[in-house]
C-alpha positions, 0 to 999 in steps of 0.5 A: 563522502566515500563511495558505497557500492552495493556488495550484497543482495539478500531476499527471504520470504515469510508467510504469516497466517491471518488471525481469521479467514478473510475474503473480499469481493473477488478473493479468499485467503488465510495467509499473507507472504512478505518478501524481505530484501536486504542491500548491504553497502558501506557497513550498513544494511537497507531493508525493503519489502513487498507482499507477493509470492515466495517465488520472488526470492530466487528471481531476486537472487538469480536475476536481479541481484547481479544487476544491483551488486556494484551499483552505488547506493547513492545513485538510486535512479541509475539502479532503478533504470537498470532494473526496469531495463533488465525485465523488459522481455519479462513484462513490467506489471505484476511480480517483476514490479513487486520485486523491483519495488522491494529493492528500491525501498531497500535502496532508499533505506540504505541511502538514508542509513549511510547518511545517518538520517531518517528517510523522511528527512532525506526526502524532505517533509511536507508534513510531520505526520500522515492521516490513516484510515482503518481498513479491513471489514472483510466479507468473511466477518459476521456483523459483530466482528465487523462492528468490533473491528471498525469501532476499534479503529475509531475509538482506540486509534482515533481514525477519522475514516474506516473501510470495509470490503463488499461484493461477496454477497451483494444482496447483503451489502446494504445491511452490512454497511448499515451495521458498520454505520451504526458502529462508527457513528458520524465517522467517514465510511468507505467501501471496497468492492475489489472490482466485483461489480459491473458498472450498473450493479455498482451504481445501483449499490452506490445509491443505496450506500449513499443512504448511509453516508458512504464517502468512498467507493473503491474499485467498484469495477475492475481497474482494467475497465476504464469505461466502467470506472468513468461511468461510475465516477460520473454517475455516483452520488455527489458526495461519494468519491471513486478510488482506484490504482492499487494495481498500478505498476508503472507510471503509464498505468496511473496516467491512464486512470487519470487521463480518462478521468476514471477516479476522484482519488488515485491510489498507489502502492509503493510495494508494487509501483516501483518502490519509493521512487515510483510512489514519488513519481505518482505523487508528482503526477497527481500534483500536476493534475490537481488530484489527491493520492492515497497510499495503499497498504504497507503503512510502514513502507509508505510513511516517509514518502507520504510525509514528502508529498503535498497531495497525499491525503491519507494512508491505508491502515490495513489490518493484515499488513499492520499486524505483520509489520508489528510481528516482524519489525521493530519500529513499526508506526503506532497511531495517535489521534488517527495519524502516524509519524516517523521516529526522528531518532531512527535512520532510514525507514526506522525499521529493524527486522526481528530475526528470531521472531520471524524465523517461525514464518520463514518459507524461503 
């Protein structure tokens, strides 16, 4: 097998407006930015991406690219270690981790393409397809739009579970949850507060949500509040699981959530936690602790690694990211009976960037 030193690192930013104003318990937004990374070696181009700010483009090109160029496309652990070492004095969490994540995803895509195989096959599959849950239900939606979106995931895509945002107006949340229950029948209902509540507020609402059979309470308090998460986990209704982890950037972040213990199901986001490499590490940590893992957002980026992890429960089929991945990539997965599967005929992640279609959204 010939050597394949990485010859070029490219980075671009694309900002896509939402199809309606969106909000959750702690934030409002009307656009989402995708950072695309390209690595070239051996005549192939690997694609990776993260959802972050356009300021990552010069950071990747000026600070991280010189570290990547010349490294073997086959030796991803060497590349990852060099990147994490280089940002020691810049801080590991946040934007630096997102940048490294996009590079790592591109490296895995490139390696699989050089070996002419799907990434799911390179990683080794524990399953052929991954269950998804529909995710959106923003607090900016009126009840009609909420019902339409949630019922669409159930009826059109076959999702077994759907998730809605709560927390902007806590006094309205029980009624909104009741409306959601009416739209989806007996299917699983999840709620996500994005850290909007205190522990006592969350427990009060958990008792009311239990009347509608809510199965999953995500970030009832800030993920930084391990005591609060642990309290809500211990005192929530028996059938309601507490989930968090989407803001984990390093393995230490996930270890702290597990060790407390603070969650019933751990979440991780490959576009934040070190890419495919980091996501696999979190999966190994979950396996060692007999804990299920759920992939957060960016379903096309997660799919191959999700197929490889024995303790993977499901992936988040997040409205914004699904829409962007379909706009910008050929080969983005399509649900069937509530699950998505890699295309065995496409190498790497199975994605091809739509250069012409994407140009209108390019900002950097």
